[in-house]
N, C-alpha and C positions, 0 to 999 in steps of 0.2 A: 616219604623220605627222599632225602636229596640223592640225585643220580650222580654217580663218579663220572667225570670226563677226563680225557687224557689226550696226549699228543695224536693218538691214532683216531679217536672218535669225536674229537671237538667239533670239527667243521660239520660232520652228519647230524651231530645232536643239537648244537648251540647255533651255529651260522644258518642252518637250514631250517630252524624250528619256525612254525607259524604262530608260536605263542612268544610273548616276551619272555626273555631268559635272565635269571639271576645267576651269576657265576662267582662263587667263593672260592678265591685263590688262597691257599693255605698250605701248612706243613705241620706235621706231628709235633715238633720240637717248639712251635710257637705258641706262648701262653695267651696273647690276645686271641689267636685263631681259635684255641679252645674255649675261650670266653664267648666268643659269638656263635661257636658251633650249635648250641641248643637253640639259639634264636633263629638261626638258618633253618633248622629241622622243624620249627614251629612254624615258620612261614611256608615251608614247602607242603605242610598239611593244611594249613588255612588257604592257601591260594592255589592249590593244586589244578582246580578247574581252568583258571586264567593265566597261570604263570608257570614256566618250567624251572625248577630250582636245582643247581648243579653244584658240584665241588670239584676243584682241581688242584691236586697236591703238586705244588711247584717242584718239589724234589723229584717226582716221577715223571714229570711232564714239563721238562725245561724249554723245549722249543715253543710251547704255546705260552709260557710266561714270558719269554724274551719277545714273542711276537707282539704281544700287547703292552711291553714295557713295564711288567710287573717289578718293581724295585723293593717294594715294602708289602709286608703281609700283615695282617690280612688286608686284602684288596678285594672288594666286590665290584664286579662290571655288571652292568644292566644292558642287555642288548634287545634291540627291537628290529625286525626285519634284518637280521644278519649283521647289523651295524651297533657300535657301542653308544647308547643313548644317554648313559649317565655312569658316575663312578663314585664309590665311597672308599675311603683309606681309612684303616684304623678300626678299632673296636668302638662302636657306637651303640645308642639304645635301638632297641627293635623299632621304635616309631621312625627313626630316620630311614631304615631300609624299607619299611611299608609306605612311607610317604613317597619316596622314589618309584616304588613299584606301581602305586596307584596312578601315578602320571603317565605310566606307559600302558595301562589297561584300557 
């Protein structure tokens, strides 16, 4: 299951992670976010050994959303060694997320 991150724990969980990290920036009211939610959960189960999968509610964590310039949701950022390595904006098929993850593993 994807781990919830927020303004308080983001750096500790995402930036300091030894594994690549997928961060799904979303909001409850966002239709496309709800569309990709099950995909993100599938990825969290399938890649749990190699990747940390997280979700960040932009309404509850405005500082992190602002820090990374999140203007559209869903936005998925891919981190490696604490830095943004890739980005996907909008609802896309699972294969798009998997391809970006495999490039980081």
